[in-house]
C-alpha positions, 0 to 999 in steps of 0.5 A, a space after each residue: 802256338 805249337 803242340 810242343 808247348 803242352 805238357 800233359 802231366 798235371 799235378 795231382 790234388 789230394 781229395 777230401 781236404 781244403 787246399 789253398 791256391 792264389 787266395 782261394 780255398 778249394 776242395 775236391 772229393 769223390 762223390 762215393 766218399 761223401 757219407 753225410 748230407 748237407 744241412 739245407 735251409 728251407 730255401 735250399 730245400 725248395 731249390 733241390 725239390 724243384 730239380 730232377 731226381 737225378 740232379 738232386 744228389 749232385 746238387 746236395 754234394 756240391 753244397 756240402 763242400 761249399 758250406 764247408 769252405 764258407 763255414 771255415 772262412 767265416 766261422 759260421 755253423 752249417 745251419 747258418 750257411 746257405 748257397 743259393 742260386 742267383 737269377 743267372 743260376 750262379 751260386 751266392 753265399 748267404 750267412 745268417 740270412 744275409 748275402 755275403 758279396 765279399 765271398 765268391 763260390 763256384 761248384 762243379 760235379 761230374 758223375 764221380 767227382 764234386 768240387 767247390 772253390 771259395 775266393 774274395 774275387 770272382 772264381 770258377 772251378 770245373 771238373 772234366 773226366 778224361 773219359 769225357 774227352 770224346 764228347 769234348 772233341 765233338 764240340 771243341 771247335 765251338 769253344 776252342 779257336 784254331 790256335 788253341 786246338 793247335 796248342 792242345 791237340 785232340 788226341 790226348 784225352 787228359 789235355 783236352 779235358 784240361 782245356 775244356 775245364 779251363 774254359 768252363 771255369 773261366 766262364 763261370 768266374 765271368 758268370 757267362 756260358 760255355 757256348 757262344 762268344 764269351 768262351 771264345 774271348 777267353 784265350 788259352 795261352 798254355 796248359 802247364 803252367 796254365 795261362 789265360 788271356 786277360 786279367 785271370 790266374 789259373 791252375 789245373 790239377 789231376 783229381 783221380 780220373 778227372 781234371 780240375 781247373 780253377 780260375 780267378 778273375 780280376 774285374 777291370 779297374 774302373 776308369 779314372 
C-alpha cells in the first residue's frame, strides 16, 4: 500500500435529509440545526436520565434522527418507535413494544454533528471532525496497522479522520470496540473509493467540517 493510492477529496453529503446508499438509509445534521426534541418513551426517558448531563442532549439528538429513519421505513408514528440499548450498548429498534431484528440502526455524534443509519444488515456509522485529527494521530498506531498508516499518512487531517471513521463504523457494524484486536482485524485497503477487507461495503463523505463513514457488514454464510 502506498500513499499515492489515497485521494483526499471526499464527496460532500447534504445535511438534514435522508440519503440512500447500498440498501441503507442515512441522515446527518448539524446539532445546532435540530430545533425539536424527540418523542421519548418511558424506557428511553429512563435511559437518558441515567446519562451525565453533557451526554443527554447528544443522545436525544441521535434518537431524533434514528426515529425519523425507522418511522419512514415502517410507517410507524414517532411515539411507537423506540431506540433502546442492548446489553452491549448498541442500539436496538423497537416498534410498538416489540423488537424488530430485521432493522439495524447505528448512531454517531460529535460536538457539532449527529448522524444515524438504518439497514436490513449490520450497519455502522461514524463521524469524525477534521479538527480531531491530532487526537486520532496520538492513538493511531493502536488502531491502524503500519501498512494502513503508510496508506493513510498522518499529515492530512481529513484523510486521518476518514480512516478513523471507517474503523469506528466497521466495529460498530460488528458490535465490537475500536480499541483492541477487533479493529486491527478490519483492514483498510483504500479510502477513495473506501475498501475494507472482509465481507464489508463502505462509503465516506464530507459532512461540513466532519468526515462521515458508513459500513455495511455481511455475516458469514453458515456452514453447509
